[in-house]
N, CA, C, O and the ligand as a Tripos MOL2 file, in Angstrom:
@<TRIPOS>MOLECULE
protein
  269   267    68     0     0
PROTEIN
NO_CHARGES

@<TRIPOS>ATOM
      1 N         -60.6390    2.0760 -206.2110 N.3       1 MET1
      2 CA        -59.9620    2.1890 -204.9120 C.3       1 MET1
      3 C         -58.7140    1.3180 -204.9330 C.2       1 MET1
      4 O         -58.7210    0.1720 -205.3820 O.2       1 MET1
      5 N         -57.6610    1.9110 -204.4330 N.am      2 GLU2
      6 CA        -56.4030    1.1680 -204.3720 C.3       2 GLU2
      7 C         -56.5520   -0.0650 -203.4840 C.2       2 GLU2
      8 O         -57.1560    0.0010 -202.4130 O.2       2 GLU2
      9 N         -56.0170   -1.1510 -203.9220 N.am      3 ARG3
     10 CA        -56.0890   -2.3730 -203.1460 C.3       3 ARG3
     11 C         -55.0330   -2.3170 -202.0430 C.2       3 ARG3
     12 O         -53.8420   -2.1640 -202.3170 O.2       3 ARG3
     13 N         -55.4810   -2.4420 -200.7990 N.am      4 ARG4
     14 CA        -54.5460   -2.3780 -199.6930 C.3       4 ARG4
     15 C         -54.7570   -3.6000 -198.8010 C.2       4 ARG4
     16 O         -55.8200   -4.2200 -198.7860 O.2       4 ARG4
     17 N         -53.7120   -3.9100 -198.0710 N.am      5 THR5
     18 CA        -53.7970   -5.0340 -197.1500 C.3       5 THR5
     19 C         -53.8210   -4.4980 -195.7260 C.2       5 THR5
     20 O         -52.9570   -3.7140 -195.3350 O.2       5 THR5
     21 N         -54.8060   -4.9210 -194.9580 N.am      6 VAL6
     22 CA        -54.8730   -4.5290 -193.5510 C.3       6 VAL6
     23 C         -54.0370   -5.5200 -192.7500 C.2       6 VAL6
     24 O         -54.1860   -6.7360 -192.8680 O.2       6 VAL6
     25 N         -53.1650   -4.9630 -191.9430 N.am      7 VAL7
     26 CA        -52.3080   -5.8150 -191.1160 C.3       7 VAL7
     27 C         -52.4450   -5.4010 -189.6460 C.2       7 VAL7
     28 O         -52.8960   -4.3010 -189.3280 O.2       7 VAL7
     29 N         -52.0470   -6.3060 -188.7760 N.am      8 ARG8
     30 CA        -52.1430   -6.0650 -187.3440 C.3       8 ARG8
     31 C         -50.7470   -6.2430 -186.7540 C.2       8 ARG8
     32 O         -50.1030   -7.2710 -186.9640 O.2       8 ARG8
     33 N         -50.2870   -5.2390 -186.0190 N.am      9 CYS9
     34 CA        -48.9520   -5.3330 -185.4410 C.3       9 CYS9
     35 C         -48.9980   -6.1560 -184.1590 C.2       9 CYS9
     36 O         -50.0730   -6.5070 -183.6720 O.2       9 CYS9
     37 N         -47.8360   -6.4550 -183.6260 N.am     10 ALA10
     38 CA        -47.7470   -7.2980 -182.4380 C.3      10 ALA10
     39 C         -48.4340   -6.6710 -181.2350 C.2      10 ALA10
     40 O         -48.7890   -7.3700 -180.2870 O.2      10 ALA10
     41 N         -48.6260   -5.3470 -181.2680 N.am     11 GLU11
     42 CA        -49.3140   -4.6600 -180.1780 C.3      11 GLU11
     43 C         -50.8110   -4.5690 -180.4260 C.2      11 GLU11
     44 O         -51.5520   -4.0420 -179.5960 O.2      11 GLU11
     45 N         -51.2610   -5.0870 -181.5790 N.am     12 GLY12
     46 CA        -52.6950   -5.1060 -181.8600 C.3      12 GLY12
     47 C         -53.1940   -3.9350 -182.6790 C.2      12 GLY12
     48 O         -54.3940   -3.8240 -182.9290 O.2      12 GLY12
     49 N         -52.2910   -3.0520 -183.1040 N.am     13 HIS13
     50 CA        -52.7320   -1.9220 -183.9240 C.3      13 HIS13
     51 C         -53.0270   -2.3930 -185.3390 C.2      13 HIS13
     52 O         -52.3370   -3.2510 -185.8890 O.2      13 HIS13
     53 N         -54.0580   -1.8130 -185.9020 N.am     14 LEU14
     54 CA        -54.3990   -2.1170 -187.2890 C.3      14 LEU14
     55 C         -53.9390   -0.9760 -188.1680 C.2      14 LEU14
     56 O         -54.1570    0.1930 -187.8500 O.2      14 LEU14
     57 N         -53.3090   -1.3130 -189.2620 N.am     15 PHE15
     58 CA        -52.9690   -0.3130 -190.2640 C.3      15 PHE15
     59 C         -52.9250   -1.0280 -191.6040 C.2      15 PHE15
     60 O         -53.1780   -2.2300 -191.6870 O.2      15 PHE15
     61 N         -52.6040   -0.2810 -192.6510 N.am     16 SER16
     62 CA        -52.6710   -0.9010 -193.9670 C.3      16 SER16
     63 C         -51.4040   -0.6160 -194.7500 C.2      16 SER16
     64 O         -50.7090    0.3730 -194.5170 O.2      16 SER16
     65 N         -51.1270   -1.4980 -195.6730 N.am     17 ILE17
     66 CA        -49.9710   -1.3550 -196.5400 C.3      17 ILE17
     67 C         -50.4410   -1.6120 -197.9640 C.2      17 ILE17
     68 O         -51.4500   -2.2800 -198.1940 O.2      17 ILE17
     69 N         -49.6850   -1.0640 -198.9190 N.am     18 SER18
     70 CA        -50.1500   -1.1850 -200.2980 C.3      18 SER18
     71 C         -49.9470   -2.5990 -200.8220 C.2      18 SER18
     72 O         -50.7010   -3.0520 -201.6830 O.2      18 SER18
     73 N         -48.9520   -3.2920 -200.3200 N.am     19 ALA19
     74 CA        -48.7340   -4.6680 -200.7640 C.3      19 ALA19
     75 C         -48.0060   -5.4070 -199.6570 C.2      19 ALA19
     76 O         -46.9810   -4.9380 -199.1610 O.2      19 ALA19
     77 N         -48.5140   -6.5240 -199.2810 N.am     20 PHE20
     78 CA        -47.8470   -7.2770 -198.2240 C.3      20 PHE20
     79 C         -46.6400   -7.9940 -198.8220 C.2      20 PHE20
     80 O         -46.7780   -8.7290 -199.7990 O.2      20 PHE20
     81 N         -45.4650   -7.7860 -198.2460 N.am     21 PRO21
     82 CA        -44.2520   -8.3550 -198.8380 C.3      21 PRO21
     83 C         -44.1200   -9.8530 -198.5750 C.2      21 PRO21
     84 O         -43.3820  -10.2870 -197.6910 O.2      21 PRO21
     85 N         -44.8460  -10.6160 -199.3560 N.am     22 MET22
     86 CA        -44.8740  -12.0560 -199.1400 C.3      22 MET22
     87 C         -43.6290  -12.7530 -199.6570 C.2      22 MET22
     88 O         -43.3660  -13.9040 -199.3060 O.2      22 MET22
     89 N         -42.8630  -12.0640 -200.4870 N.am     23 ARG23
     90 CA        -41.7450  -12.7450 -201.1300 C.3      23 ARG23
     91 C         -40.4070  -12.3290 -200.5290 C.2      23 ARG23
     92 O         -39.3670  -12.4410 -201.1780 O.2      23 ARG23
     93 N         -40.4370  -11.8610 -199.3190 N.am     24 ASN24
     94 CA        -39.1820  -11.4850 -198.6580 C.3      24 ASN24
     95 C         -38.2510  -12.6820 -198.5150 C.2      24 ASN24
     96 O         -38.6770  -13.8350 -198.5710 O.2      24 ASN24
     97 N         -36.9910  -12.3840 -198.3310 N.am     25 LEU25
     98 CA        -36.0540  -13.4420 -197.9970 C.3      25 LEU25
     99 C         -36.5160  -14.1140 -196.7100 C.2      25 LEU25
    100 O         -36.9750  -13.4510 -195.7800 O.2      25 LEU25
    101 N         -36.3930  -15.3930 -196.6710 N.am     26 GLY26
    102 CA        -36.7660  -16.1020 -195.4580 C.3      26 GLY26
    103 C         -38.2400  -16.4130 -195.3750 C.2      26 GLY26
    104 O         -38.7190  -16.8680 -194.3370 O.2      26 GLY26
    105 N         -38.9730  -16.1740 -196.4550 N.am     27 ALA27
    106 CA        -40.4070  -16.4960 -196.4430 C.3      27 ALA27
    107 C         -40.5750  -17.9700 -196.0950 C.2      27 ALA27
    108 O         -39.8480  -18.8290 -196.5950 O.2      27 ALA27
    109 N         -41.5060  -18.2360 -195.2640 N.am     28 GLY28
    110 CA        -41.7270  -19.6210 -194.8670 C.3      28 GLY28
    111 C         -41.1080  -19.9260 -193.5250 C.2      28 GLY28
    112 O         -41.6380  -20.7360 -192.7640 O.2      28 GLY28
    113 N         -39.9940  -19.2890 -193.2270 N.am     29 ARG29
    114 CA        -39.3480  -19.5690 -191.9480 C.3      29 ARG29
    115 C         -40.1280  -18.9590 -190.7850 C.2      29 ARG29
    116 O         -40.2500  -19.5590 -189.7170 O.2      29 ARG29
    117 N         -40.6490  -17.7640 -191.0140 N.am     30 LEU30
    118 CA        -41.3420  -17.0510 -189.9400 C.3      30 LEU30
    119 C         -42.8520  -17.0460 -190.1130 C.2      30 LEU30
    120 O         -43.5700  -16.3730 -189.3740 O.2      30 LEU30
    121 N         -43.3340  -17.8130 -191.1070 N.am     31 GLY31
    122 CA        -44.7670  -17.7570 -191.3600 C.3      31 GLY31
    123 C         -45.1310  -16.4430 -192.0200 C.2      31 GLY31
    124 O         -44.2910  -15.8260 -192.6770 O.2      31 GLY31
    125 N         -46.3750  -16.0040 -191.8550 N.am     32 PRO32
    126 CA        -46.8320  -14.8070 -192.5640 C.3      32 PRO32
    127 C         -46.3720  -13.5080 -191.9280 C.2      32 PRO32
    128 O         -46.5880  -12.4500 -192.5190 O.2      32 PRO32
    129 N         -45.7510  -13.5290 -190.7610 N.am     33 GLN33
    130 CA        -45.4220  -12.2630 -190.1180 C.3      33 GLN33
    131 C         -44.2100  -11.6070 -190.7600 C.2      33 GLN33
    132 O         -43.2810  -12.2760 -191.2110 O.2      33 GLN33
    133 N         -44.2450  -10.2820 -190.7880 N.am     34 ARG34
    134 CA        -43.1680   -9.5030 -191.3770 C.3      34 ARG34
    135 C         -42.8910   -8.3250 -190.4600 C.2      34 ARG34
    136 O         -43.7530   -7.8810 -189.7000 O.2      34 ARG34
    137 N         -41.6620   -7.8320 -190.5540 N.am     35 LEU35
    138 CA        -41.3450   -6.6130 -189.8140 C.3      35 LEU35
    139 C         -41.8080   -5.4130 -190.6350 C.2      35 LEU35
    140 O         -41.3230   -5.1760 -191.7410 O.2      35 LEU35
    141 N         -42.7380   -4.6740 -190.0830 N.am     36 LEU36
    142 CA        -43.2630   -3.4880 -190.7580 C.3      36 LEU36
    143 C         -43.2570   -2.3470 -189.7740 C.2      36 LEU36
    144 O         -43.3110   -2.5490 -188.5610 O.2      36 LEU36
    145 N         -43.1880   -1.1240 -190.3180 N.am     37 ARG37
    146 CA        -43.2280    0.0270 -189.4240 C.3      37 ARG37
    147 C         -44.6840    0.3350 -189.0990 C.2      37 ARG37
    148 O         -45.4650    0.7180 -189.9690 O.2      37 ARG37
    149 N         -45.0290    0.1580 -187.8310 N.am     38 CYS38
    150 CA        -46.3830    0.4490 -187.3950 C.3      38 CYS38
    151 C         -46.5060    1.9470 -187.1590 C.2      38 CYS38
    152 O         -45.7120    2.5120 -186.4070 O.2      38 CYS38
    153 N         -47.4980    2.6160 -187.7900 N.am     39 PRO39
    154 CA        -47.6370    4.0700 -187.6200 C.3      39 PRO39
    155 C         -48.0460    4.4510 -186.2020 C.2      39 PRO39
    156 O         -47.8560    5.5990 -185.8010 O.2      39 PRO39
    157 N         -48.6000    3.5230 -185.4400 N.am     40 GLN40
    158 CA        -49.0170    3.8490 -184.0820 C.3      40 GLN40
    159 C         -47.9080    3.5780 -183.0820 C.2      40 GLN40
    160 O         -47.7400    4.3310 -182.1230 O.2      40 GLN40
    161 N         -47.1520    2.5130 -183.2940 N.am     41 CYS41
    162 CA        -45.9930    2.2700 -182.4260 C.3      41 CYS41
    163 C         -44.8460    3.2120 -182.7980 C.2      41 CYS41
    164 O         -44.0360    3.5790 -181.9460 O.2      41 CYS41
    165 N         -44.7810    3.6020 -184.0810 N.am     42 GLY42
    166 CA        -43.6960    4.4340 -184.5510 C.3      42 GLY42
    167 C         -42.3850    3.6900 -184.6540 C.2      42 GLY42
    168 O         -41.3150    4.2990 -184.6370 O.2      42 GLY42
    169 N         -42.4620    2.3830 -184.7620 N.am     43 ARG43
    170 CA        -41.2390    1.5900 -184.9040 C.3      43 ARG43
    171 C         -41.5650    0.2760 -185.5860 C.2      43 ARG43
    172 O         -42.7290   -0.0610 -185.8000 O.2      43 ARG43
    173 N         -40.5220   -0.4570 -185.9230 N.am     44 LEU44
    174 CA        -40.7410   -1.7400 -186.5890 C.3      44 LEU44
    175 C         -41.3740   -2.7250 -185.6180 C.2      44 LEU44
    176 O         -40.9330   -2.8920 -184.4810 O.2      44 LEU44
    177 N         -42.4100   -3.3580 -186.1040 N.am     45 ARG45
    178 CA        -43.0930   -4.3820 -185.3260 C.3      45 ARG45
    179 C         -43.3140   -5.5770 -186.2190 C.2      45 ARG45
    180 O         -43.4060   -5.4390 -187.4390 O.2      45 ARG45
    181 N         -43.3990   -6.7400 -185.6250 N.am     46 SER46
    182 CA        -43.8040   -7.8490 -186.4510 C.3      46 SER46
    183 C         -45.2990   -7.7810 -186.6280 C.2      46 SER46
    184 O         -46.0500   -7.6320 -185.6640 O.2      46 SER46
    185 N         -45.7240   -7.8920 -187.8690 N.am     47 ALA47
    186 CA        -47.1350   -7.7210 -188.2020 C.3      47 ALA47
    187 C         -47.5900   -8.8810 -189.0710 C.2      47 ALA47
    188 O         -46.8120   -9.4700 -189.8220 O.2      47 ALA47
    189 N         -48.8620   -9.1860 -188.9470 N.am     48 VAL48
    190 CA        -49.4460  -10.2540 -189.7480 C.3      48 VAL48
    191 C         -50.6790   -9.7020 -190.4540 C.2      48 VAL48
    192 O         -51.2940   -8.7520 -189.9710 O.2      48 VAL48
    193 N         -51.0460  -10.2840 -191.5870 N.am     49 PRO49
    194 CA        -52.2590   -9.8260 -192.2690 C.3      49 PRO49
    195 C         -53.4670  -10.0540 -191.3730 C.2      49 PRO49
    196 O         -53.6000  -11.1100 -190.7550 O.2      49 PRO49
    197 N         -54.3400   -9.0690 -191.3050 N.am     50 ALA50
    198 CA        -55.5770   -9.2210 -190.5430 C.3      50 ALA50
    199 C         -56.6610   -9.7760 -191.4700 C.2      50 ALA50
    200 O         -56.6720   -9.5000 -192.6700 O.2      50 ALA50
    201 N         -57.5510  -10.5450 -190.9040 N.am     51 ASP51
    202 CA        -58.6570  -11.0960 -191.6840 C.3      51 ASP51
    203 C         -59.7850  -10.0610 -191.7220 C.2      51 ASP51
    204 O         -60.4320   -9.8200 -190.7030 O.2      51 ASP51
    205 N         -60.0270   -9.4480 -192.8850 N.am     52 PRO52
    206 CA        -61.0400   -8.3710 -192.9410 C.3      52 PRO52
    207 C         -62.4160   -8.8390 -192.5110 C.2      52 PRO52
    208 O         -63.2410   -8.0260 -192.0930 O.2      52 PRO52
    209 N         -62.6820  -10.1460 -192.6060 N.am     53 SER53
    210 CA        -64.0330  -10.6270 -192.2920 C.3      53 SER53
    211 C         -64.3250  -10.5780 -190.7960 C.2      53 SER53
    212 O         -65.4850  -10.6500 -190.3880 O.2      53 SER53
    213 N         -63.2760  -10.4550 -189.9720 N.am     54 VAL54
    214 CA        -63.5160  -10.3970 -188.5310 C.3      54 VAL54
    215 C         -63.4350   -8.9660 -188.0050 C.2      54 VAL54
    216 O         -63.5730   -8.7370 -186.8030 O.2      54 VAL54
    217 N         -63.2090   -7.9880 -188.9150 N.am     55 LEU55
    218 CA        -63.1100   -6.5940 -188.4900 C.3      55 LEU55
    219 C         -64.4100   -5.8700 -188.7890 C.2      55 LEU55
    220 O         -65.0960   -6.1790 -189.7630 O.2      55 LEU55
    221 N         -64.7360   -4.9220 -187.9560 N.am     56 SER56
    222 CA        -65.9210   -4.1040 -188.2260 C.3      56 SER56
    223 C         -65.5940   -3.1170 -189.3520 C.2      56 SER56
    224 O         -64.4280   -2.8770 -189.6650 O.2      56 SER56
    225 N         -66.6490   -2.5500 -189.9520 N.am     57 GLU57
    226 CA        -66.4150   -1.5470 -190.9950 C.3      57 GLU57
    227 C         -65.6120   -0.3760 -190.4630 C.2      57 GLU57
    228 O         -64.7690    0.1820 -191.1660 O.2      57 GLU57
    229 N         -65.8780   -0.0050 -189.2100 N.am     58 GLY58
    230 CA        -65.1470    1.1040 -188.6130 C.3      58 GLY58
    231 C         -63.6690    0.7860 -188.4630 C.2      58 GLY58
    232 O         -62.8110    1.6200 -188.7490 O.2      58 GLY58
    233 N         -63.3810   -0.4290 -188.0100 N.am     59 GLN59
    234 CA        -61.9810   -0.8310 -187.8540 C.3      59 GLN59
    235 C         -61.2760   -0.8380 -189.2070 C.2      59 GLN59
    236 O         -60.1390   -0.3840 -189.3290 O.2      59 GLN59
    237 N         -61.9670   -1.3610 -190.2220 N.am     60 LEU60
    238 CA        -61.3740   -1.4090 -191.5580 C.3      60 LEU60
    239 C         -61.1230   -0.0250 -192.0990 C.2      60 LEU60
    240 O         -60.0510    0.2620 -192.6320 O.2      60 LEU60
    241 N         -62.1370    0.8540 -191.9590 N.am     61 ALA61
    242 CA        -62.0020    2.2010 -192.4940 C.3      61 ALA61
    243 C         -60.8400    2.9250 -191.8220 C.2      61 ALA61
    244 O         -60.0890    3.6530 -192.4710 O.2      61 ALA61
    245 N         -60.7040    2.7170 -190.5170 N.am     62 ARG62
    246 CA        -59.6250    3.3830 -189.7780 C.3      62 ARG62
    247 C         -58.2770    2.8350 -190.2190 C.2      62 ARG62
    248 O         -57.3290    3.5880 -190.4430 O.2      62 ARG62
    249 N         -58.2030    1.4980 -190.3410 N.am     63 ALA63
    250 CA        -56.9360    0.8820 -190.7270 C.3      63 ALA63
    251 C         -56.5190    1.3380 -192.1170 C.2      63 ALA63
    252 O         -55.3320    1.5300 -192.3800 O.2      63 ALA63
    253 N         -57.4970    1.5130 -193.0130 N.am     64 LEU64
    254 CA        -57.1650    1.8890 -194.3820 C.3      64 LEU64
    255 C         -56.6900    3.3310 -194.4700 C.2      64 LEU64
    256 O         -56.0950    3.7200 -195.4750 O.2      64 LEU64
    257 N         -56.9380    4.1230 -193.4500 N.am     65 ARG65
    258 CA        -56.4370    5.5050 -193.4460 C.3      65 ARG65
    259 C         -55.0420    5.5830 -192.8430 C.2      65 ARG65
    260 O         -54.3340    6.5720 -193.0320 O.2      65 ARG65
    261 N         -54.6450    4.5340 -192.1110 N.am     66 LEU66
    262 CA        -53.3270    4.5230 -191.4840 C.3      66 LEU66
    263 C         -52.3680    3.7620 -192.3870 C.2      66 LEU66
    264 O         -52.5940    2.5980 -192.7170 O.2      66 LEU66
    265 N         -51.3240    4.4210 -192.7700 N.am     67 VAL67
    266 CA        -50.3700    3.7810 -193.6840 C.3      67 VAL67
    267 C         -49.0160    3.7100 -193.0170 C.2      67 VAL67
    268 O         -48.0610    3.2080 -193.6090 O.2      67 VAL67
    269 ZN        -48.4070   -0.9490 -183.3280 Zn       68 ZN68
@<TRIPOS>BOND
     1     1     2 1
     2     2     3 1
     3     3     4 2
     4     3     5 am
     5     5     6 1
     6     6     7 1
     7     7     8 2
     8     7     9 am
     9     9    10 1
    10    10    11 1
    11    11    12 2
    12    11    13 am
    13    13    14 1
    14    14    15 1
    15    15    16 2
    16    15    17 am
    17    17    18 1
    18    18    19 1
    19    19    20 2
    20    19    21 am
    21    21    22 1
    22    22    23 1
    23    23    24 2
    24    23    25 am
    25    25    26 1
    26    26    27 1
    27    27    28 2
    28    27    29 am
    29    29    30 1
    30    30    31 1
    31    31    32 2
    32    31    33 am
    33    33    34 1
    34    34    35 1
    35    35    36 2
    36    35    37 am
    37    37    38 1
    38    38    39 1
    39    39    40 2
    40    39    41 am
    41    41    42 1
    42    42    43 1
    43    43    44 2
    44    43    45 am
    45    45    46 1
    46    46    47 1
    47    47    48 2
    48    47    49 am
    49    49    50 1
    50    50    51 1
    51    51    52 2
    52    51    53 am
    53    53    54 1
    54    54    55 1
    55    55    56 2
    56    55    57 am
    57    57    58 1
    58    58    59 1
    59    59    60 2
    60    59    61 am
    61    61    62 1
    62    62    63 1
    63    63    64 2
    64    63    65 am
    65    65    66 1
    66    66    67 1
    67    67    68 2
    68    67    69 am
    69    69    70 1
    70    70    71 1
    71    71    72 2
    72    71    73 am
    73    73    74 1
    74    74    75 1
    75    75    76 2
    76    75    77 am
    77    77    78 1
    78    78    79 1
    79    79    80 2
    80    79    81 am
    81    81    82 1
    82    82    83 1
    83    83    84 2
    84    83    85 am
    85    85    86 1
    86    86    87 1
    87    87    88 2
    88    87    89 am
    89    89    90 1
    90    90    91 1
    91    91    92 2
    92    91    93 am
    93    93    94 1
    94    94    95 1
    95    95    96 2
    96    95    97 am
    97    97    98 1
    98    98    99 1
    99    99   100 2
   100    99   101 am
   101   101   102 1
   102   102   103 1
   103   103   104 2
   104   103   105 am
   105   105   106 1
   106   106   107 1
   107   107   108 2
   108   107   109 am
   109   109   110 1
   110   110   111 1
   111   111   112 2
   112   111   113 am
   113   113   114 1
   114   114   115 1
   115   115   116 2
   116   115   117 am
   117   117   118 1
   118   118   119 1
   119   119   120 2
   120   119   121 am
   121   121   122 1
   122   122   123 1
   123   123   124 2
   124   123   125 am
   125   125   126 1
   126   126   127 1
   127   127   128 2
   128   127   129 am
   129   129   130 1
   130   130   131 1
   131   131   132 2
   132   131   133 am
   133   133   134 1
   134   134   135 1
   135   135   136 2
   136   135   137 am
   137   137   138 1
   138   138   139 1
   139   139   140 2
   140   139   141 am
   141   141   142 1
   142   142   143 1
   143   143   144 2
   144   143   145 am
   145   145   146 1
   146   146   147 1
   147   147   148 2
   148   147   149 am
   149   149   150 1
   150   150   151 1
   151   151   152 2
   152   151   153 am
   153   153   154 1
   154   154   155 1
   155   155   156 2
   156   155   157 am
   157   157   158 1
   158   158   159 1
   159   159   160 2
   160   159   161 am
   161   161   162 1
   162   162   163 1
   163   163   164 2
   164   163   165 am
   165   165   166 1
   166   166   167 1
   167   167   168 2
   168   167   169 am
   169   169   170 1
   170   170   171 1
   171   171   172 2
   172   171   173 am
   173   173   174 1
   174   174   175 1
   175   175   176 2
   176   175   177 am
   177   177   178 1
   178   178   179 1
   179   179   180 2
   180   179   181 am
   181   181   182 1
   182   182   183 1
   183   183   184 2
   184   183   185 am
   185   185   186 1
   186   186   187 1
   187   187   188 2
   188   187   189 am
   189   189   190 1
   190   190   191 1
   191   191   192 2
   192   191   193 am
   193   193   194 1
   194   194   195 1
   195   195   196 2
   196   195   197 am
   197   197   198 1
   198   198   199 1
   199   199   200 2
   200   199   201 am
   201   201   202 1
   202   202   203 1
   203   203   204 2
   204   203   205 am
   205   205   206 1
   206   206   207 1
   207   207   208 2
   208   207   209 am
   209   209   210 1
   210   210   211 1
   211   211   212 2
   212   211   213 am
   213   213   214 1
   214   214   215 1
   215   215   216 2
   216   215   217 am
   217   217   218 1
   218   218   219 1
   219   219   220 2
   220   219   221 am
   221   221   222 1
   222   222   223 1
   223   223   224 2
   224   223   225 am
   225   225   226 1
   226   226   227 1
   227   227   228 2
   228   227   229 am
   229   229   230 1
   230   230   231 1
   231   231   232 2
   232   231   233 am
   233   233   234 1
   234   234   235 1
   235   235   236 2
   236   235   237 am
   237   237   238 1
   238   238   239 1
   239   239   240 2
   240   239   241 am
   241   241   242 1
   242   242   243 1
   243   243   244 2
   244   243   245 am
   245   245   246 1
   246   246   247 1
   247   247   248 2
   248   247   249 am
   249   249   250 1
   250   250   251 1
   251   251   252 2
   252   251   253 am
   253   253   254 1
   254   254   255 1
   255   255   256 2
   256   255   257 am
   257   257   258 1
   258   258   259 1
   259   259   260 2
   260   259   261 am
   261   261   262 1
   262   262   263 1
   263   263   264 2
   264   263   265 am
   265   265   266 1
   266   266   267 1
   267   267   268 2
@<TRIPOS>SUBSTRUCTURE
     1 MET1         2 RESIDUE 1 A MET
     2 GLU2         6 RESIDUE 1 A GLU
     3 ARG3        10 RESIDUE 1 A ARG
     4 ARG4        14 RESIDUE 1 A ARG
     5 THR5        18 RESIDUE 1 A THR
     6 VAL6        22 RESIDUE 1 A VAL
     7 VAL7        26 RESIDUE 1 A VAL
     8 ARG8        30 RESIDUE 1 A ARG
     9 CYS9        34 RESIDUE 1 A CYS
    10 ALA10       38 RESIDUE 1 A ALA
    11 GLU11       42 RESIDUE 1 A GLU
    12 GLY12       46 RESIDUE 1 A GLY
    13 HIS13       50 RESIDUE 1 A HIS
    14 LEU14       54 RESIDUE 1 A LEU
    15 PHE15       58 RESIDUE 1 A PHE
    16 SER16       62 RESIDUE 1 A SER
    17 ILE17       66 RESIDUE 1 A ILE
    18 SER18       70 RESIDUE 1 A SER
    19 ALA19       74 RESIDUE 1 A ALA
    20 PHE20       78 RESIDUE 1 A PHE
    21 PRO21       82 RESIDUE 1 A PRO
    22 MET22       86 RESIDUE 1 A MET
    23 ARG23       90 RESIDUE 1 A ARG
    24 ASN24       94 RESIDUE 1 A ASN
    25 LEU25       98 RESIDUE 1 A LEU
    26 GLY26      102 RESIDUE 1 A GLY
    27 ALA27      106 RESIDUE 1 A ALA
    28 GLY28      110 RESIDUE 1 A GLY
    29 ARG29      114 RESIDUE 1 A ARG
    30 LEU30      118 RESIDUE 1 A LEU
    31 GLY31      122 RESIDUE 1 A GLY
    32 PRO32      126 RESIDUE 1 A PRO
    33 GLN33      130 RESIDUE 1 A GLN
    34 ARG34      134 RESIDUE 1 A ARG
    35 LEU35      138 RESIDUE 1 A LEU
    36 LEU36      142 RESIDUE 1 A LEU
    37 ARG37      146 RESIDUE 1 A ARG
    38 CYS38      150 RESIDUE 1 A CYS
    39 PRO39      154 RESIDUE 1 A PRO
    40 GLN40      158 RESIDUE 1 A GLN
    41 CYS41      162 RESIDUE 1 A CYS
    42 GLY42      166 RESIDUE 1 A GLY
    43 ARG43      170 RESIDUE 1 A ARG
    44 LEU44      174 RESIDUE 1 A LEU
    45 ARG45      178 RESIDUE 1 A ARG
    46 SER46      182 RESIDUE 1 A SER
    47 ALA47      186 RESIDUE 1 A ALA
    48 VAL48      190 RESIDUE 1 A VAL
    49 PRO49      194 RESIDUE 1 A PRO
    50 ALA50      198 RESIDUE 1 A ALA
    51 ASP51      202 RESIDUE 1 A ASP
    52 PRO52      206 RESIDUE 1 A PRO
    53 SER53      210 RESIDUE 1 A SER
    54 VAL54      214 RESIDUE 1 A VAL
    55 LEU55      218 RESIDUE 1 A LEU
    56 SER56      222 RESIDUE 1 A SER
    57 GLU57      226 RESIDUE 1 A GLU
    58 GLY58      230 RESIDUE 1 A GLY
    59 GLN59      234 RESIDUE 1 A GLN
    60 LEU60      238 RESIDUE 1 A LEU
    61 ALA61      242 RESIDUE 1 A ALA
    62 ARG62      246 RESIDUE 1 A ARG
    63 ALA63      250 RESIDUE 1 A ALA
    64 LEU64      254 RESIDUE 1 A LEU
    65 ARG65      258 RESIDUE 1 A ARG
    66 LEU66      262 RESIDUE 1 A LEU
    67 VAL67      266 RESIDUE 1 A VAL
    68 ZN68       269 GROUP 0 **** ****
């Protein structure tokens, strides 16, 4: 299974990305949040990695289908 990162947008939507861009310019200035296109908002949102241990299996499975 492809390794994916589950992230949560500023509106609380969960989705997944193939690799979290940790090495962007300005890393460290904004903490772990990055501007990513949320498939549910349909626009760029600031998103942070979600902790899989606090998500239910259903939430994880759903997030992993949303790219
Ligand atoms: Zn969203």
